[in-house]
Chimera marker file (.cmm) of the C-alpha trace (Angstrom):
<marker_set name="trace">
<marker id="1" x="21.830" y="-95.380" z="-75.781" r="1" g="1" b="0" radius="0.5"/>
<marker id="2" x="19.803" y="-92.331" z="-74.856" r="1" g="1" b="0" radius="0.5"/>
<marker id="3" x="17.779" y="-90.067" z="-77.032" r="1" g="1" b="0" radius="0.5"/>
<marker id="4" x="20.036" y="-87.090" z="-76.293" r="1" g="1" b="0" radius="0.5"/>
<marker id="5" x="17.734" y="-85.369" z="-73.835" r="1" g="1" b="0" radius="0.5"/>
<marker id="6" x="19.663" y="-86.368" z="-70.697" r="1" g="1" b="0" radius="0.5"/>
<marker id="7" x="22.969" y="-84.932" z="-69.588" r="1" g="1" b="0" radius="0.5"/>
<marker id="8" x="26.206" y="-86.762" z="-68.950" r="1" g="1" b="0" radius="0.5"/>
<marker id="9" x="25.888" y="-85.797" z="-65.299" r="1" g="1" b="0" radius="0.5"/>
<marker id="10" x="22.424" y="-87.400" z="-64.999" r="1" g="1" b="0" radius="0.5"/>
<marker id="11" x="23.612" y="-90.578" z="-66.691" r="1" g="1" b="0" radius="0.5"/>
<marker id="12" x="26.728" y="-90.798" z="-64.497" r="1" g="1" b="0" radius="0.5"/>
<marker id="13" x="24.760" y="-90.220" z="-61.303" r="1" g="1" b="0" radius="0.5"/>
<marker id="14" x="22.224" y="-92.867" z="-62.339" r="1" g="1" b="0" radius="0.5"/>
<marker id="15" x="24.939" y="-95.410" z="-63.024" r="1" g="1" b="0" radius="0.5"/>
<marker id="16" x="26.448" y="-94.681" z="-59.638" r="1" g="1" b="0" radius="0.5"/>
<marker id="17" x="23.369" y="-94.420" z="-57.486" r="1" g="1" b="0" radius="0.5"/>
<marker id="18" x="21.158" y="-97.214" z="-58.886" r="1" g="1" b="0" radius="0.5"/>
<marker id="19" x="23.474" y="-100.098" z="-57.772" r="1" g="1" b="0" radius="0.5"/>
<marker id="20" x="23.703" y="-98.558" z="-54.306" r="1" g="1" b="0" radius="0.5"/>
<marker id="21" x="19.908" y="-98.321" z="-54.076" r="1" g="1" b="0" radius="0.5"/>
<marker id="22" x="19.529" y="-101.967" z="-55.189" r="1" g="1" b="0" radius="0.5"/>
<marker id="23" x="22.092" y="-103.242" z="-52.701" r="1" g="1" b="0" radius="0.5"/>
<marker id="24" x="20.431" y="-101.248" z="-49.896" r="1" g="1" b="0" radius="0.5"/>
<marker id="25" x="17.080" y="-102.663" z="-50.956" r="1" g="1" b="0" radius="0.5"/>
<marker id="26" x="18.347" y="-106.224" z="-50.770" r="1" g="1" b="0" radius="0.5"/>
<marker id="27" x="19.955" y="-105.586" z="-47.369" r="1" g="1" b="0" radius="0.5"/>
<marker id="28" x="16.707" y="-104.137" z="-46.020" r="1" g="1" b="0" radius="0.5"/>
<marker id="29" x="14.719" y="-107.061" z="-47.395" r="1" g="1" b="0" radius="0.5"/>
<marker id="30" x="16.882" y="-109.613" z="-45.615" r="1" g="1" b="0" radius="0.5"/>
<marker id="31" x="17.052" y="-107.833" z="-42.312" r="1" g="1" b="0" radius="0.5"/>
<marker id="32" x="13.317" y="-107.095" z="-42.092" r="1" g="1" b="0" radius="0.5"/>
<marker id="33" x="12.438" y="-109.859" z="-39.648" r="1" g="1" b="0" radius="0.5"/>
<marker id="34" x="15.034" y="-108.717" z="-37.092" r="1" g="1" b="0" radius="0.5"/>
<marker id="35" x="15.425" y="-104.977" z="-37.593" r="1" g="1" b="0" radius="0.5"/>
<marker id="36" x="13.459" y="-102.150" z="-39.202" r="1" g="1" b="0" radius="0.5"/>
<marker id="37" x="13.068" y="-102.852" z="-42.876" r="1" g="1" b="0" radius="0.5"/>
<marker id="38" x="11.493" y="-105.623" z="-44.819" r="1" g="1" b="0" radius="0.5"/>
<marker id="39" x="9.520" y="-106.166" z="-47.970" r="1" g="1" b="0" radius="0.5"/>
<marker id="40" x="7.726" y="-102.821" z="-48.146" r="1" g="1" b="0" radius="0.5"/>
<marker id="41" x="10.695" y="-100.524" z="-47.921" r="1" g="1" b="0" radius="0.5"/>
<marker id="42" x="12.811" y="-102.829" z="-50.102" r="1" g="1" b="0" radius="0.5"/>
<marker id="43" x="10.135" y="-102.786" z="-52.780" r="1" g="1" b="0" radius="0.5"/>
<marker id="44" x="9.811" y="-99.004" z="-52.627" r="1" g="1" b="0" radius="0.5"/>
<marker id="45" x="13.595" y="-98.627" z="-53.040" r="1" g="1" b="0" radius="0.5"/>
<marker id="46" x="13.689" y="-101.058" z="-55.976" r="1" g="1" b="0" radius="0.5"/>
<marker id="47" x="10.931" y="-99.106" z="-57.759" r="1" g="1" b="0" radius="0.5"/>
<marker id="48" x="12.816" y="-95.903" z="-56.961" r="1" g="1" b="0" radius="0.5"/>
<marker id="49" x="15.876" y="-97.247" z="-58.727" r="1" g="1" b="0" radius="0.5"/>
<marker id="50" x="13.800" y="-98.295" z="-61.754" r="1" g="1" b="0" radius="0.5"/>
<marker id="51" x="12.031" y="-94.928" z="-61.821" r="1" g="1" b="0" radius="0.5"/>
<marker id="52" x="15.399" y="-93.126" z="-61.822" r="1" g="1" b="0" radius="0.5"/>
<marker id="53" x="16.504" y="-95.278" z="-64.764" r="1" g="1" b="0" radius="0.5"/>
<marker id="54" x="13.221" y="-94.516" z="-66.567" r="1" g="1" b="0" radius="0.5"/>
<marker id="55" x="13.691" y="-90.786" z="-66.110" r="1" g="1" b="0" radius="0.5"/>
<marker id="56" x="17.294" y="-90.764" z="-67.233" r="1" g="1" b="0" radius="0.5"/>
<marker id="57" x="17.335" y="-93.385" z="-69.999" r="1" g="1" b="0" radius="0.5"/>
<marker id="58" x="13.695" y="-93.923" z="-70.963" r="1" g="1" b="0" radius="0.5"/>
<marker id="59" x="11.696" y="-97.109" z="-70.708" r="1" g="1" b="0" radius="0.5"/>
<marker id="60" x="12.645" y="-98.525" z="-74.102" r="1" g="1" b="0" radius="0.5"/>
<marker id="61" x="16.361" y="-98.075" z="-73.497" r="1" g="1" b="0" radius="0.5"/>
<marker id="62" x="16.229" y="-99.637" z="-70.010" r="1" g="1" b="0" radius="0.5"/>
<marker id="63" x="14.296" y="-102.707" z="-71.218" r="1" g="1" b="0" radius="0.5"/>
<marker id="64" x="16.613" y="-103.185" z="-74.251" r="1" g="1" b="0" radius="0.5"/>
<marker id="65" x="19.759" y="-102.953" z="-72.124" r="1" g="1" b="0" radius="0.5"/>
<marker id="66" x="18.467" y="-105.617" z="-69.767" r="1" g="1" b="0" radius="0.5"/>
<marker id="67" x="17.638" y="-107.998" z="-72.574" r="1" g="1" b="0" radius="0.5"/>
<marker id="68" x="20.945" y="-107.575" z="-74.489" r="1" g="1" b="0" radius="0.5"/>
<marker id="69" x="20.136" y="-109.075" z="-77.804" r="1" g="1" b="0" radius="0.5"/>
<marker id="70" x="17.061" y="-111.035" z="-76.813" r="1" g="1" b="0" radius="0.5"/>
<marker id="71" x="13.569" y="-110.370" z="-77.955" r="1" g="1" b="0" radius="0.5"/>
<marker id="72" x="12.456" y="-107.494" z="-75.780" r="1" g="1" b="0" radius="0.5"/>
<marker id="73" x="8.764" y="-108.162" z="-76.425" r="1" g="1" b="0" radius="0.5"/>
<marker id="74" x="9.078" y="-111.411" z="-74.462" r="1" g="1" b="0" radius="0.5"/>
<marker id="75" x="11.110" y="-109.769" z="-71.720" r="1" g="1" b="0" radius="0.5"/>
<marker id="76" x="8.579" y="-107.067" z="-70.996" r="1" g="1" b="0" radius="0.5"/>
<marker id="77" x="9.392" y="-106.640" z="-67.321" r="1" g="1" b="0" radius="0.5"/>
<marker id="78" x="10.189" y="-102.941" z="-67.512" r="1" g="1" b="0" radius="0.5"/>
<marker id="79" x="8.010" y="-101.642" z="-70.292" r="1" g="1" b="0" radius="0.5"/>
<marker id="80" x="5.329" y="-104.231" z="-70.470" r="1" g="1" b="0" radius="0.5"/>
<marker id="81" x="1.663" y="-103.608" z="-69.945" r="1" g="1" b="0" radius="0.5"/>
<marker id="82" x="0.321" y="-103.340" z="-66.441" r="1" g="1" b="0" radius="0.5"/>
<marker id="83" x="-0.694" y="-106.998" z="-66.756" r="1" g="1" b="0" radius="0.5"/>
<marker id="84" x="2.974" y="-107.937" z="-66.475" r="1" g="1" b="0" radius="0.5"/>
<marker id="85" x="3.294" y="-105.981" z="-63.279" r="1" g="1" b="0" radius="0.5"/>
<marker id="86" x="0.061" y="-107.447" z="-61.952" r="1" g="1" b="0" radius="0.5"/>
<marker id="87" x="1.639" y="-110.888" z="-62.312" r="1" g="1" b="0" radius="0.5"/>
<marker id="88" x="4.329" y="-109.752" z="-59.849" r="1" g="1" b="0" radius="0.5"/>
<marker id="89" x="1.564" y="-108.473" z="-57.598" r="1" g="1" b="0" radius="0.5"/>
<marker id="90" x="-0.207" y="-111.859" z="-57.747" r="1" g="1" b="0" radius="0.5"/>
<marker id="91" x="2.957" y="-113.855" z="-57.058" r="1" g="1" b="0" radius="0.5"/>
<marker id="92" x="3.743" y="-111.643" z="-54.081" r="1" g="1" b="0" radius="0.5"/>
<marker id="93" x="0.232" y="-111.931" z="-52.699" r="1" g="1" b="0" radius="0.5"/>
<marker id="94" x="0.390" y="-115.746" z="-53.045" r="1" g="1" b="0" radius="0.5"/>
<marker id="95" x="3.768" y="-115.848" z="-51.221" r="1" g="1" b="0" radius="0.5"/>
<marker id="96" x="2.550" y="-113.620" z="-48.364" r="1" g="1" b="0" radius="0.5"/>
<marker id="97" x="-0.675" y="-115.596" z="-47.862" r="1" g="1" b="0" radius="0.5"/>
<marker id="98" x="1.206" y="-118.873" z="-48.250" r="1" g="1" b="0" radius="0.5"/>
<marker id="99" x="3.634" y="-117.871" z="-45.489" r="1" g="1" b="0" radius="0.5"/>
<marker id="100" x="0.721" y="-117.298" z="-43.164" r="1" g="1" b="0" radius="0.5"/>
<marker id="101" x="-1.130" y="-120.452" z="-44.095" r="1" g="1" b="0" radius="0.5"/>
<marker id="102" x="1.977" y="-122.633" z="-43.728" r="1" g="1" b="0" radius="0.5"/>
<marker id="103" x="1.950" y="-121.914" z="-40.014" r="1" g="1" b="0" radius="0.5"/>
<marker id="104" x="-1.725" y="-122.879" z="-39.806" r="1" g="1" b="0" radius="0.5"/>
<marker id="105" x="-0.998" y="-126.181" z="-41.551" r="1" g="1" b="0" radius="0.5"/>
<marker id="106" x="1.490" y="-126.923" z="-38.764" r="1" g="1" b="0" radius="0.5"/>
<marker id="107" x="-1.148" y="-126.135" z="-36.118" r="1" g="1" b="0" radius="0.5"/>
<marker id="108" x="0.200" y="-122.733" z="-35.209" r="1" g="1" b="0" radius="0.5"/>
<marker id="109" x="-1.583" y="-119.357" z="-35.350" r="1" g="1" b="0" radius="0.5"/>
<marker id="110" x="-1.672" y="-117.481" z="-38.696" r="1" g="1" b="0" radius="0.5"/>
<marker id="111" x="1.702" y="-115.898" z="-39.513" r="1" g="1" b="0" radius="0.5"/>
<marker id="112" x="3.582" y="-117.566" z="-36.663" r="1" g="1" b="0" radius="0.5"/>
<marker id="113" x="7.302" y="-117.336" z="-37.218" r="1" g="1" b="0" radius="0.5"/>
<marker id="114" x="9.750" y="-120.179" z="-37.151" r="1" g="1" b="0" radius="0.5"/>
<marker id="115" x="13.547" y="-119.822" z="-37.181" r="1" g="1" b="0" radius="0.5"/>
<marker id="116" x="16.311" y="-122.157" z="-38.314" r="1" g="1" b="0" radius="0.5"/>
<marker id="117" x="19.960" y="-121.470" z="-37.553" r="1" g="1" b="0" radius="0.5"/>
<marker id="118" x="22.543" y="-122.770" z="-40.049" r="1" g="1" b="0" radius="0.5"/>
<marker id="119" x="26.043" y="-123.045" z="-38.630" r="1" g="1" b="0" radius="0.5"/>
<marker id="120" x="29.402" y="-123.178" z="-40.431" r="1" g="1" b="0" radius="0.5"/>
<marker id="121" x="28.140" y="-121.269" z="-43.459" r="1" g="1" b="0" radius="0.5"/>
<marker id="122" x="31.009" y="-119.905" z="-45.542" r="1" g="1" b="0" radius="0.5"/>
<marker id="123" x="31.495" y="-116.140" z="-45.243" r="1" g="1" b="0" radius="0.5"/>
<marker id="124" x="28.601" y="-115.733" z="-42.747" r="1" g="1" b="0" radius="0.5"/>
<marker id="125" x="29.545" y="-118.291" z="-40.064" r="1" g="1" b="0" radius="0.5"/>
<marker id="126" x="26.048" y="-118.629" z="-38.651" r="1" g="1" b="0" radius="0.5"/>
<marker id="127" x="22.992" y="-117.813" z="-40.745" r="1" g="1" b="0" radius="0.5"/>
<marker id="128" x="19.497" y="-117.324" z="-39.412" r="1" g="1" b="0" radius="0.5"/>
<marker id="129" x="16.644" y="-118.220" z="-41.752" r="1" g="1" b="0" radius="0.5"/>
<marker id="130" x="13.197" y="-117.075" z="-40.528" r="1" g="1" b="0" radius="0.5"/>
<marker id="131" x="9.880" y="-117.985" z="-42.048" r="1" g="1" b="0" radius="0.5"/>
<marker id="132" x="9.019" y="-114.278" z="-41.990" r="1" g="1" b="0" radius="0.5"/>
<marker id="133" x="11.423" y="-113.896" z="-44.943" r="1" g="1" b="0" radius="0.5"/>
<marker id="134" x="8.779" y="-115.533" z="-47.223" r="1" g="1" b="0" radius="0.5"/>
<marker id="135" x="6.183" y="-113.001" z="-46.012" r="1" g="1" b="0" radius="0.5"/>
<marker id="136" x="8.673" y="-110.158" z="-46.630" r="1" g="1" b="0" radius="0.5"/>
<marker id="137" x="9.377" y="-111.477" z="-50.121" r="1" g="1" b="0" radius="0.5"/>
<marker id="138" x="5.637" y="-111.530" z="-50.802" r="1" g="1" b="0" radius="0.5"/>
<marker id="139" x="5.247" y="-107.963" z="-49.626" r="1" g="1" b="0" radius="0.5"/>
<marker id="140" x="8.257" y="-106.989" z="-51.777" r="1" g="1" b="0" radius="0.5"/>
<marker id="141" x="6.703" y="-108.393" z="-54.934" r="1" g="1" b="0" radius="0.5"/>
<marker id="142" x="3.309" y="-106.850" z="-54.124" r="1" g="1" b="0" radius="0.5"/>
<marker id="143" x="4.855" y="-103.410" z="-53.651" r="1" g="1" b="0" radius="0.5"/>
<marker id="144" x="7.032" y="-103.687" z="-56.797" r="1" g="1" b="0" radius="0.5"/>
<marker id="145" x="4.124" y="-104.891" z="-58.898" r="1" g="1" b="0" radius="0.5"/>
<marker id="146" x="1.694" y="-102.231" z="-57.592" r="1" g="1" b="0" radius="0.5"/>
<marker id="147" x="4.081" y="-99.305" z="-57.861" r="1" g="1" b="0" radius="0.5"/>
<marker id="148" x="5.282" y="-100.315" z="-61.356" r="1" g="1" b="0" radius="0.5"/>
<marker id="149" x="1.661" y="-100.594" z="-62.432" r="1" g="1" b="0" radius="0.5"/>
<marker id="150" x="1.000" y="-97.103" z="-61.173" r="1" g="1" b="0" radius="0.5"/>
<marker id="151" x="4.138" y="-95.758" z="-62.858" r="1" g="1" b="0" radius="0.5"/>
<marker id="152" x="3.291" y="-97.378" z="-66.175" r="1" g="1" b="0" radius="0.5"/>
<marker id="153" x="-0.305" y="-96.130" z="-66.151" r="1" g="1" b="0" radius="0.5"/>
<marker id="154" x="0.604" y="-92.582" z="-65.099" r="1" g="1" b="0" radius="0.5"/>
<marker id="155" x="3.666" y="-92.574" z="-67.394" r="1" g="1" b="0" radius="0.5"/>
<marker id="156" x="1.549" y="-93.536" z="-70.435" r="1" g="1" b="0" radius="0.5"/>
<marker id="157" x="-0.558" y="-90.362" z="-70.057" r="1" g="1" b="0" radius="0.5"/>
<link id1="1" id2="2" r="1" g="1" b="0" radius="0.2"/>
<link id1="2" id2="3" r="1" g="1" b="0" radius="0.2"/>
<link id1="3" id2="4" r="1" g="1" b="0" radius="0.2"/>
<link id1="4" id2="5" r="1" g="1" b="0" radius="0.2"/>
<link id1="5" id2="6" r="1" g="1" b="0" radius="0.2"/>
<link id1="6" id2="7" r="1" g="1" b="0" radius="0.2"/>
<link id1="7" id2="8" r="1" g="1" b="0" radius="0.2"/>
<link id1="8" id2="9" r="1" g="1" b="0" radius="0.2"/>
<link id1="9" id2="10" r="1" g="1" b="0" radius="0.2"/>
<link id1="10" id2="11" r="1" g="1" b="0" radius="0.2"/>
<link id1="11" id2="12" r="1" g="1" b="0" radius="0.2"/>
<link id1="12" id2="13" r="1" g="1" b="0" radius="0.2"/>
<link id1="13" id2="14" r="1" g="1" b="0" radius="0.2"/>
<link id1="14" id2="15" r="1" g="1" b="0" radius="0.2"/>
<link id1="15" id2="16" r="1" g="1" b="0" radius="0.2"/>
<link id1="16" id2="17" r="1" g="1" b="0" radius="0.2"/>
<link id1="17" id2="18" r="1" g="1" b="0" radius="0.2"/>
<link id1="18" id2="19" r="1" g="1" b="0" radius="0.2"/>
<link id1="19" id2="20" r="1" g="1" b="0" radius="0.2"/>
<link id1="20" id2="21" r="1" g="1" b="0" radius="0.2"/>
<link id1="21" id2="22" r="1" g="1" b="0" radius="0.2"/>
<link id1="22" id2="23" r="1" g="1" b="0" radius="0.2"/>
<link id1="23" id2="24" r="1" g="1" b="0" radius="0.2"/>
<link id1="24" id2="25" r="1" g="1" b="0" radius="0.2"/>
<link id1="25" id2="26" r="1" g="1" b="0" radius="0.2"/>
<link id1="26" id2="27" r="1" g="1" b="0" radius="0.2"/>
<link id1="27" id2="28" r="1" g="1" b="0" radius="0.2"/>
<link id1="28" id2="29" r="1" g="1" b="0" radius="0.2"/>
<link id1="29" id2="30" r="1" g="1" b="0" radius="0.2"/>
<link id1="30" id2="31" r="1" g="1" b="0" radius="0.2"/>
<link id1="31" id2="32" r="1" g="1" b="0" radius="0.2"/>
<link id1="32" id2="33" r="1" g="1" b="0" radius="0.2"/>
<link id1="33" id2="34" r="1" g="1" b="0" radius="0.2"/>
<link id1="34" id2="35" r="1" g="1" b="0" radius="0.2"/>
<link id1="35" id2="36" r="1" g="1" b="0" radius="0.2"/>
<link id1="36" id2="37" r="1" g="1" b="0" radius="0.2"/>
<link id1="37" id2="38" r="1" g="1" b="0" radius="0.2"/>
<link id1="38" id2="39" r="1" g="1" b="0" radius="0.2"/>
<link id1="39" id2="40" r="1" g="1" b="0" radius="0.2"/>
<link id1="40" id2="41" r="1" g="1" b="0" radius="0.2"/>
<link id1="41" id2="42" r="1" g="1" b="0" radius="0.2"/>
<link id1="42" id2="43" r="1" g="1" b="0" radius="0.2"/>
<link id1="43" id2="44" r="1" g="1" b="0" radius="0.2"/>
<link id1="44" id2="45" r="1" g="1" b="0" radius="0.2"/>
<link id1="45" id2="46" r="1" g="1" b="0" radius="0.2"/>
<link id1="46" id2="47" r="1" g="1" b="0" radius="0.2"/>
<link id1="47" id2="48" r="1" g="1" b="0" radius="0.2"/>
<link id1="48" id2="49" r="1" g="1" b="0" radius="0.2"/>
<link id1="49" id2="50" r="1" g="1" b="0" radius="0.2"/>
<link id1="50" id2="51" r="1" g="1" b="0" radius="0.2"/>
<link id1="51" id2="52" r="1" g="1" b="0" radius="0.2"/>
<link id1="52" id2="53" r="1" g="1" b="0" radius="0.2"/>
<link id1="53" id2="54" r="1" g="1" b="0" radius="0.2"/>
<link id1="54" id2="55" r="1" g="1" b="0" radius="0.2"/>
<link id1="55" id2="56" r="1" g="1" b="0" radius="0.2"/>
<link id1="56" id2="57" r="1" g="1" b="0" radius="0.2"/>
<link id1="57" id2="58" r="1" g="1" b="0" radius="0.2"/>
<link id1="58" id2="59" r="1" g="1" b="0" radius="0.2"/>
<link id1="59" id2="60" r="1" g="1" b="0" radius="0.2"/>
<link id1="60" id2="61" r="1" g="1" b="0" radius="0.2"/>
<link id1="61" id2="62" r="1" g="1" b="0" radius="0.2"/>
<link id1="62" id2="63" r="1" g="1" b="0" radius="0.2"/>
<link id1="63" id2="64" r="1" g="1" b="0" radius="0.2"/>
<link id1="64" id2="65" r="1" g="1" b="0" radius="0.2"/>
<link id1="65" id2="66" r="1" g="1" b="0" radius="0.2"/>
<link id1="66" id2="67" r="1" g="1" b="0" radius="0.2"/>
<link id1="67" id2="68" r="1" g="1" b="0" radius="0.2"/>
<link id1="68" id2="69" r="1" g="1" b="0" radius="0.2"/>
<link id1="69" id2="70" r="1" g="1" b="0" radius="0.2"/>
<link id1="70" id2="71" r="1" g="1" b="0" radius="0.2"/>
<link id1="71" id2="72" r="1" g="1" b="0" radius="0.2"/>
<link id1="72" id2="73" r="1" g="1" b="0" radius="0.2"/>
<link id1="73" id2="74" r="1" g="1" b="0" radius="0.2"/>
<link id1="74" id2="75" r="1" g="1" b="0" radius="0.2"/>
<link id1="75" id2="76" r="1" g="1" b="0" radius="0.2"/>
<link id1="76" id2="77" r="1" g="1" b="0" radius="0.2"/>
<link id1="77" id2="78" r="1" g="1" b="0" radius="0.2"/>
<link id1="78" id2="79" r="1" g="1" b="0" radius="0.2"/>
<link id1="79" id2="80" r="1" g="1" b="0" radius="0.2"/>
<link id1="80" id2="81" r="1" g="1" b="0" radius="0.2"/>
<link id1="81" id2="82" r="1" g="1" b="0" radius="0.2"/>
<link id1="82" id2="83" r="1" g="1" b="0" radius="0.2"/>
<link id1="83" id2="84" r="1" g="1" b="0" radius="0.2"/>
<link id1="84" id2="85" r="1" g="1" b="0" radius="0.2"/>
<link id1="85" id2="86" r="1" g="1" b="0" radius="0.2"/>
<link id1="86" id2="87" r="1" g="1" b="0" radius="0.2"/>
<link id1="87" id2="88" r="1" g="1" b="0" radius="0.2"/>
<link id1="88" id2="89" r="1" g="1" b="0" radius="0.2"/>
<link id1="89" id2="90" r="1" g="1" b="0" radius="0.2"/>
<link id1="90" id2="91" r="1" g="1" b="0" radius="0.2"/>
<link id1="91" id2="92" r="1" g="1" b="0" radius="0.2"/>
<link id1="92" id2="93" r="1" g="1" b="0" radius="0.2"/>
<link id1="93" id2="94" r="1" g="1" b="0" radius="0.2"/>
<link id1="94" id2="95" r="1" g="1" b="0" radius="0.2"/>
<link id1="95" id2="96" r="1" g="1" b="0" radius="0.2"/>
<link id1="96" id2="97" r="1" g="1" b="0" radius="0.2"/>
<link id1="97" id2="98" r="1" g="1" b="0" radius="0.2"/>
<link id1="98" id2="99" r="1" g="1" b="0" radius="0.2"/>
<link id1="99" id2="100" r="1" g="1" b="0" radius="0.2"/>
<link id1="100" id2="101" r="1" g="1" b="0" radius="0.2"/>
<link id1="101" id2="102" r="1" g="1" b="0" radius="0.2"/>
<link id1="102" id2="103" r="1" g="1" b="0" radius="0.2"/>
<link id1="103" id2="104" r="1" g="1" b="0" radius="0.2"/>
<link id1="104" id2="105" r="1" g="1" b="0" radius="0.2"/>
<link id1="105" id2="106" r="1" g="1" b="0" radius="0.2"/>
<link id1="106" id2="107" r="1" g="1" b="0" radius="0.2"/>
<link id1="107" id2="108" r="1" g="1" b="0" radius="0.2"/>
<link id1="108" id2="109" r="1" g="1" b="0" radius="0.2"/>
<link id1="109" id2="110" r="1" g="1" b="0" radius="0.2"/>
<link id1="110" id2="111" r="1" g="1" b="0" radius="0.2"/>
<link id1="111" id2="112" r="1" g="1" b="0" radius="0.2"/>
<link id1="112" id2="113" r="1" g="1" b="0" radius="0.2"/>
<link id1="113" id2="114" r="1" g="1" b="0" radius="0.2"/>
<link id1="114" id2="115" r="1" g="1" b="0" radius="0.2"/>
<link id1="115" id2="116" r="1" g="1" b="0" radius="0.2"/>
<link id1="116" id2="117" r="1" g="1" b="0" radius="0.2"/>
<link id1="117" id2="118" r="1" g="1" b="0" radius="0.2"/>
<link id1="118" id2="119" r="1" g="1" b="0" radius="0.2"/>
<link id1="119" id2="120" r="1" g="1" b="0" radius="0.2"/>
<link id1="120" id2="121" r="1" g="1" b="0" radius="0.2"/>
<link id1="121" id2="122" r="1" g="1" b="0" radius="0.2"/>
<link id1="122" id2="123" r="1" g="1" b="0" radius="0.2"/>
<link id1="123" id2="124" r="1" g="1" b="0" radius="0.2"/>
<link id1="124" id2="125" r="1" g="1" b="0" radius="0.2"/>
<link id1="125" id2="126" r="1" g="1" b="0" radius="0.2"/>
<link id1="126" id2="127" r="1" g="1" b="0" radius="0.2"/>
<link id1="127" id2="128" r="1" g="1" b="0" radius="0.2"/>
<link id1="128" id2="129" r="1" g="1" b="0" radius="0.2"/>
<link id1="129" id2="130" r="1" g="1" b="0" radius="0.2"/>
<link id1="130" id2="131" r="1" g="1" b="0" radius="0.2"/>
<link id1="131" id2="132" r="1" g="1" b="0" radius="0.2"/>
<link id1="132" id2="133" r="1" g="1" b="0" radius="0.2"/>
<link id1="133" id2="134" r="1" g="1" b="0" radius="0.2"/>
<link id1="134" id2="135" r="1" g="1" b="0" radius="0.2"/>
<link id1="135" id2="136" r="1" g="1" b="0" radius="0.2"/>
<link id1="136" id2="137" r="1" g="1" b="0" radius="0.2"/>
<link id1="137" id2="138" r="1" g="1" b="0" radius="0.2"/>
<link id1="138" id2="139" r="1" g="1" b="0" radius="0.2"/>
<link id1="139" id2="140" r="1" g="1" b="0" radius="0.2"/>
<link id1="140" id2="141" r="1" g="1" b="0" radius="0.2"/>
<link id1="141" id2="142" r="1" g="1" b="0" radius="0.2"/>
<link id1="142" id2="143" r="1" g="1" b="0" radius="0.2"/>
<link id1="143" id2="144" r="1" g="1" b="0" radius="0.2"/>
<link id1="144" id2="145" r="1" g="1" b="0" radius="0.2"/>
<link id1="145" id2="146" r="1" g="1" b="0" radius="0.2"/>
<link id1="146" id2="147" r="1" g="1" b="0" radius="0.2"/>
<link id1="147" id2="148" r="1" g="1" b="0" radius="0.2"/>
<link id1="148" id2="149" r="1" g="1" b="0" radius="0.2"/>
<link id1="149" id2="150" r="1" g="1" b="0" radius="0.2"/>
<link id1="150" id2="151" r="1" g="1" b="0" radius="0.2"/>
<link id1="151" id2="152" r="1" g="1" b="0" radius="0.2"/>
<link id1="152" id2="153" r="1" g="1" b="0" radius="0.2"/>
<link id1="153" id2="154" r="1" g="1" b="0" radius="0.2"/>
<link id1="154" id2="155" r="1" g="1" b="0" radius="0.2"/>
<link id1="155" id2="156" r="1" g="1" b="0" radius="0.2"/>
<link id1="156" id2="157" r="1" g="1" b="0" radius="0.2"/>
</marker_set>
């Protein structure tokens, strides 16, 4: 799985820490409209987890393990050219701008927030869904796309 240049300790730490980073990233993404956090810090944490996997396992190994038997050239999320990451950047930018324009279509100021409360949701009880979540998702994809582009360009040199 690895090329032999990493230690057992590094691989074990990566397998332990990466899921914790991803779960924390998701939690920060969903609490961003109420508490400190949001798309930016969640995106930075996600890229940090991927960077740790890159360092420990290498880009080829990480991409192949995510595909599991598929054609890894089509699933170029992790080792693809910067154009693949720029697609994430574009989708995020469209989501963030769309979240702001949606309020304007309804006659409200740009980026006005609306909130819907769902009651009797299993496990959660009451769930709050804010329109700011779409903006946070957009920022998340912009940050992930931009930072992965930087990592791929710098890492190629």
